[in-house]
N, C-alpha and C positions, 0 to 999 in steps of 0.2 A: 082613559088611561091616566092615571095620577103619577107624575114624576116630580120630586122635590128639587132636583138639580139636573141642569143640563150643561155640559162642558163641550167646547169646540177647540180642541188643541190644534197647534199649527206644526207639530213635529211628533215623531214617535217617542222621543224622550219625555215630552210632556204627556203623551198618552200613557206611558208606563208610570210616570209619577202619579198621574190622576188615579189610575187604577190600583196602585199601591196604597193610596191614602183614602180610598173610598170603599166602604163596606157594601157589598151586594150591588156594586155597579155592573152595567152591561155596556158593551160596545153597540153602536148603532150607526148604520151608513145610510141607505135610502129609507128604511123603515117601513117598506111595503108589506113586510110579513110582521115584523115585531110589533108594529103600532095597531094591528087589527087582530092579534093572535089571541086576546082575551087572557084571562087568568090574572095572577098577581102581576103588577107592574114593577119594575126595578126602580128603587128610589132615586138611583143616579144613573144617567145616560151620558156616555162619552162618545161624541160624534167623531167618525173617522173621515168625514168627507173634505176636511181642509188640510190633510197631511200629505204633503207633496210626494212623500216615498210610496204612498199607495195609489197614485194616479198614473195615467198614461197607458197607451196601448200601441204596440206594433206587432210585426209578425212573430216575435220570440217571447215577448213578455207583456202580460196585461195586468195592470195594477188592480188589485182587489176592489178599490173604491171606485173604479172606472164604471159609469153607467153602461147598462147592457146595450142602450141605444148606440153608444160609440163602438161596440163591437159589431152590431148589426150593419152599420154604415161604413166600416172601415174598409176602403178598396184593397189595401195590401192583404188584410186578413181574408177577404172574399176570394183573392187569387190564390193565396197559399193554403188556407184552411177552411175551404167553403162549407164543410160539415158543421163547424162551430158557428159560422155566420147564419147558416140555415136555421140552426136552433135558436140562436138569439132573436132572430126575427119571428119566431113563433112563441116567444115568451110574453105572455100577457097581451095587453094593449100597447099602443104607442105611448100613451101617457105613463103607464107603468114602466116600460123600458127606459124612459127617460129619467127615472128616478131610482129604479132597482139597480143594484150593483152586482158585478160579477162575484165578488167575495161573498156578499149575502146570500145569493143563490146557492152557493156551495156551503158556508158556514151554518145555515139553517139546518143542513144535512136532511132534507126532506127526500123520501125515495123518488118523488116526482119531479126533482130539480131538473129543468130542461138543459142545462148547460153540462151536467154531469156525464151523460152518455157519450156526447162527442168528445169530451176532454178525456174520457177513459179510452176511446179508441185511438185518439192522438198520442196516448201514453204520456200526457202532460205531467208536470210536477208542481206540487204546491210549495211555494216559498214562504217560510213561517219565520217570524221575527219575535224575539222575545229579549228580556233583559240579558240573557246569557249569550246572544248572538243570533245568527241566522242558520236555519236548516232546510233542506229540501226533502219532501215526501213524495212518492208516486201518488198520483191521484187515487189509484185502486187501494191505497193504504190510508187514504185520508178520512174516510167515513167508518166510523166505529159502530154505528146503530142508528136507529131512527131519532134524529134530533141530536146526534153525538158524532163529534170529530176527534181527531187525535191532538187537537189544540190543547196544550197545557194551560193552567189558569193564567190569565194575563197575557198570553201569547196572541199574536195577530197574524192572520193571513195577509201576507204583503202582496202577493203577486201570484199569478199562474205563468209558469214557464212552458214554452212549446219548443219542440225540435223542428228544424227545417223540414219543409214538406217532402214526402217521398215521391221520386219520380214515378209517374204512371198510376198513382193511387187516386181512386175514385170514392168519394164519400157520400153518404146519404144519411138524412135524419127524417124518420117518420114518426108521426105523434097522433094518437088518437084521443080526443076529448069528447065530452058529451055535446058541447056547443063551442062556437068560435070563442077563442081567448081563454077556454077553461084550463084548468090543471089537467095534466095527462092521466088518462085512464091507463094507458101503456105507452111507451116510447122506444124506438130502436135507432141506434147509430150504428153505422158500418164503414169501414174503411177497407177497400178491396183492391188488390193488385192482381191482375190476371193477364194472361198471354196466350193467345190461341184458344181461348175457351177454358183454359185450365188455371186454377187458382195457385198463385204463387205465395200469397200472404193475405191473411184477413184478420181484422179485429172487429168484434161485434160486443155492443153493450146494450143494456135495456134499463129502462126507468119505470117506476111505479108498480113493479112485479116482484119485490123482495124487500127486506128491511132496509136495505141501501141499494143505491144504483150499483150495477154489477156487470162485470165482463162475462160473456157467454163463452168460456174457454173451452168446453166439450164441443160446442158447435165449431168453433174455430179449428180444433184439432181434426174435426171430421172433413172440413172443406180444404184445408190447406194441402196442396198438391194434387187435389182431385179435379177431374174434368167436371165443369159446372153443368151437368145435365139436368133436365127436368127432374129425373129420379133421384139425384143426389140432393137437389134443392128441397124436394118433398121430405126426404130423410132429415135434412137439416132443419126444416119447420117443425117437424115432430119432435126432434131432440130438443129445440129451443123451448117449445112449450113444456117439455118434461124437466128442463133444466131450472126454469124460474120458480119462484116461491110466492106466488101472489096470495092476496087475501080477498075476501068478499067484504065490501063496505057499502056506504051510501052511494057511491058513485059507480060501482060495478061489481062484478062477480069474479070469483077466482076463475072459473072455466073460461069465461069470456076474454080475461086478461091473457090467459095461456093461448087461447085461439089467436088473439091479436098479434102476440109476439112471433108466434110461428108464421103467420101471414106476412108480417112486415120483415122477417128475416128473408124469406123467399123472394118477396117483392123487392126488397132493397138490394139484394144481390143482382137480381134481373136488371134493375134500373142502373146499377153501377156499371154492369157489362155494357149497356146500351150507351153510357156516356151522358153528356149533356149537364145540365144544371144540377147541383145538389139538392 
């Protein structure tokens, strides 16, 4: 990868000044994807790793330049949003997690982004900053297509915003790869609230099975208010398989991805009902 200029600004104002004055510049954080992606390399890289406004993690806000490892190790997040921590712990290797950032995992907009499904079920919000100010976008509106987000030219994903945890909610994250530390062939995140075997509220999202990570809203509508019997879970699995839009590629087939999503929806709900670790 051949880059002619590398900048490490210390503030967002400096970031925006550099982007405005640099033709064909690109933002970089951990670089675990950009530096190995191949193709034409941007002549100018603007690092976001030293900008204080993009750092830090707590139970309500995760800075976009925060390493994934900080999410995986955060005791407060493990208690409040364990489904997100479970996904962070499955992302790559420990070495990758120490460098890769939360914002990078989202802004590359890969369908297989591990953090996207749990953030979708948590109904997180993207905090976006630009010259014109700050705006918030629901995560389910953030992804515009493979490799595309709603970020306007020059804008930066500053943080991910989280609501306080819902009482009694049980989360699960399930991921299928070919080998350990592999990209997901398919993944499913769930957040289930149930009482007496009946579903009061559920959120389900899947990755690697559509052009973007997506909520499985038809499956949610089927299960909310229903008694979670084996029969309704079988129906939910079949509906999940029919709802996703996977492709066949070098890592898996369309039919296998559909099958895995259905299995994971059924298994995830059953595990959530049983309680325990996410």
